[in-house]
C-alpha positions in Angstrom: 86.0 159.4 67.4 85.7 157.8 63.8 87.3 154.4 64.1 87.6 154.2 60.4 85.6 150.9 59.9 82.9 152.3 57.5 82.4 149.7 55.1 84.7 147.1 56.3 83.2 143.4 56.6 83.1 141.3 59.9 82.3 138.1 61.6 80.9 137.8 64.9 80.7 134.6 66.8 78.1 133.7 69.2 76.3 137.0 68.5 72.7 136.3 69.1 73.0 137.6 72.9 75.1 138.8 75.7 78.8 140.3 75.0 78.7 139.0 71.3 75.6 140.6 70.5 77.0 144.1 72.2 80.0 143.4 69.8 78.3 143.0 66.9 76.1 146.2 67.7 78.9 148.3 68.3 80.8 147.4 65.2 77.4 147.9 63.3 77.2 151.3 64.8 80.7 152.1 63.3 79.4 150.9 59.7 80.8 147.3 59.3 78.9 144.9 57.9 78.6 141.7 59.4 77.6 137.9 59.7 76.9 137.0 62.9 76.6 133.0 63.9 74.9 131.5 66.8 73.5 127.7 67.2 69.8 129.1 67.5 68.8 130.6 64.2 65.4 132.1 65.6 67.5 134.4 68.4 69.8 134.7 65.8 67.7 135.9 62.9 65.9 138.4 65.7 69.1 139.9 66.7 70.4 140.3 62.9 66.7 142.4 62.3 67.0 144.5 65.4 70.8 145.5 64.7 69.9 146.3 61.0 66.9 148.1 62.1 68.5 150.6 64.8 72.1 151.0 62.4 71.1 150.7 58.7 73.9 148.3 58.0 73.7 145.0 56.6 74.0 142.4 58.9 73.5 138.6 57.7 72.5 135.6 60.4 74.1 132.4 59.7 72.8 129.7 62.3 75.4 127.3 63.1 77.9 125.7 65.7 81.0 127.4 65.1 82.9 124.8 67.1 82.2 122.5 64.2 83.5 122.5 60.9 80.3 122.8 59.2 79.6 125.8 61.4 82.7 127.7 60.4 82.2 127.0 56.7 79.0 128.4 56.7 80.0 131.7 58.1 83.0 131.9 55.8 80.6 131.2 53.0 78.6 134.1 53.8 81.9 136.2 54.5 84.7 134.9 52.7 87.1 137.8 53.2 86.6 139.4 56.5 88.4 142.6 57.5 87.1 141.8 61.1 87.1 138.8 63.1 85.5 138.4 66.7 85.7 134.9 68.1 83.5 134.1 70.8 82.0 130.9 72.6 80.3 129.9 75.4 82.3 128.5 78.2 82.6 124.9 79.4 80.7 124.0 82.5 81.9 124.1 86.0 82.9 121.3 88.1 85.3 118.9 89.4 88.2 117.8 87.4 87.8 114.3 88.7 84.7 113.9 86.9 85.4 115.0 83.5 86.1 112.7 80.8 88.8 112.8 77.7 85.4 113.4 75.9 84.5 116.7 78.0 88.1 117.9 77.3 88.1 117.5 73.9 84.7 119.4 73.4 85.8 122.4 75.8 89.3 122.4 73.8 87.2 122.4 70.4 85.1 125.1 71.4 87.5 127.7 73.2 90.5 126.7 71.6 91.1 125.0 68.4 87.7 126.8 66.9 89.0 130.1 67.1 92.5 129.0 65.7 90.7 127.1 63.0 89.0 130.7 62.0 91.9 132.6 62.2 93.6 130.2 60.1 90.7 130.7 57.6 91.2 134.3 57.3 94.7 135.7 58.3 96.1 135.3 55.0 93.5 137.3 53.2 94.0 140.1 55.6 98.0 140.2 55.4 97.3 140.2 51.5 95.0 143.1 51.8 97.2 144.8 54.6 94.4 145.0 57.5 93.0 142.7 59.7 91.7 143.0 63.3 90.8 140.1 65.1 89.3 139.7 68.8 89.2 136.7 70.8 86.7 136.8 73.8 88.4 134.7 76.4 87.7 135.1 80.2 89.0 137.0 83.5 90.2 133.3 84.4 93.1 133.4 82.2 94.4 136.1 84.2 93.6 134.4 87.7 91.7 130.8 87.1 88.7 130.1 88.8 89.1 126.7 90.6 85.6 125.2 89.3 86.1 126.4 85.8 89.3 124.3 85.0 88.2 123.2 81.5 88.1 126.8 80.6 90.9 128.0 82.4 92.7 125.4 80.4 91.4 126.2 76.9 91.2 129.5 77.0 95.0 129.9 78.4 96.1 127.2 75.3 94.1 130.1 73.0 96.1 132.8 74.7 99.4 131.5 74.2 98.8 130.5 70.5 97.6 134.0 70.0 100.5 135.3 71.8 103.0 134.1 69.2 100.9 134.6 66.1 99.8 138.4 66.8 103.6 139.3 66.8 104.4 137.4 63.3 101.4 139.3 61.7 101.5 142.5 63.1 103.9 144.1 60.3 101.2 143.4 57.7 98.6 145.8 59.6 96.8 142.8 61.2 96.4 142.9 64.8 95.2 140.4 67.0 94.1 141.1 70.8 92.1 139.1 73.5 89.1 140.6 75.7 89.0 138.8 79.1 85.4 139.6 80.5 84.8 139.7 84.3 80.9 139.8 85.3 78.9 141.5 82.8 74.7 141.5 83.1 74.2 138.8 80.5 71.9 135.6 80.4 75.1 133.6 81.4 75.6 135.7 84.5 71.7 135.7 85.3 71.4 132.0 84.9 74.3 131.5 87.2 72.9 133.4 89.8 69.6 131.9 89.5 71.4 128.5 90.3 72.9 130.2 93.5 69.5 131.8 94.5 67.6 128.6 94.7 70.1 127.0 96.4 69.8 129.6 98.9 66.5 130.4 98.8 66.8 134.2 98.1 66.2 136.4 95.1 68.1 136.4 92.4 68.8 140.0 92.5 70.3 139.6 95.8 72.9 137.3 94.1 73.6 139.7 91.6 73.9 142.8 94.1 76.5 140.2 96.2 78.7 140.3 93.1 78.5 144.3 92.3 79.6 144.3 95.9 82.4 142.7 95.2 83.7 144.7 92.4 85.6 148.3 92.9 83.3 149.9 90.8 80.3 148.5 93.0 78.5 147.0 90.1 78.8 144.3 87.1 79.7 145.2 83.8 77.4 146.5 81.4 77.8 144.4 77.8 77.6 148.0 75.8 80.5 149.0 77.1 82.2 145.8 76.6 81.1 146.0 72.8 82.4 149.4 72.6 85.8 148.1 74.0 85.7 145.3 71.3 85.2 148.1 68.3 87.9 150.3 69.6 90.2 147.2 69.6 89.1 146.5 65.6 89.8 150.3 65.0 91.9 151.3 62.1 93.6 153.4 64.7 95.4 150.7 67.0 97.6 148.7 64.7 100.5 149.4 67.4 98.2 147.6 70.3 99.5 144.2 69.7 98.8 140.9 71.3 97.2 142.4 74.6 95.3 140.5 76.8 92.7 143.6 77.8 90.9 142.5 81.3 87.6 144.0 81.7 86.6 143.0 85.1 85.7 146.6 87.0 89.4 146.0 89.0 88.4 142.8 90.5 92.1 141.5 89.5 94.0 143.2 92.0 97.5 143.9 90.6 99.7 147.2 90.0 100.6 145.4 86.8 97.3 144.5 84.8 
C-alpha cells in the first residue's frame, strides 16, 4: 500500500535506537524527510546516516533533550512545519512511590506528558492551516493495564492520554489526526537492560529471561521493533483520516479483553 507520504516532512523523537528508530526507518521508507532527535549525538548521527543510506531520504539528526525547551526548540528550528510528529521518550525508573520526591514526579511529567503536549502545541496550528497533520504518541501498555512498579510512568502517560483524547476530536475536522501507540514487550535495548538486571539477580542467562517474557505472550514471542515502526507509519498515512483518538495496543495479545 502506498501510504501517500512521499515528500512529507516529519519529526521523530528519541529515534537513535529502539522503537523510535524503527518508526523513523519505516517513515523514511515511505519517502518522509525527517528530523530525528535523541540526547546522544554520536548514536543519533550514526542512525541518521544508516537510514539515509538505506532509503536515500534526507534525515537530519538534532541532538538534545526533547523534555527541555532547548531540545524542542532545536528540533523545531530544523523542521518548523512538520506534517508528521512522533512523540517518544524514555520512561521513568521503576520503584516504590513512597521513595519518589516531588522532583522525581516533575521530571516524569515533563518527560512523558508535558514535552509531547508542548510539541503538539508548537505544530498543530500549522497542520490545521495546511489541512494535513499526523501525530503519533508512543506511550505504554501500562496506560491500559497499569504496572505497579512503574507508577510514575502510569500517571504521566495516562495524563497525556487524557489530554490527547480531548484534543484529537477538536482538530480531526481539519485532517489533523492524533493517535497513540501503546507498546508491550519489544526486543529493544531497554527490554534487554531490564532482563539483564533480572538475569543477574537470578544468576541465569539473559536469554532465559527474554524467553520467559516470550512464553507469557499469546504470540509466543516478544515484538520486533520493525513491526512497531510499520504500525506507526500506517497511523501517519494520508489514508487514515477516520482513525481518531485511538490507543493502539501492540502487546501480542497480553492484555486480555474482548474489547481492546
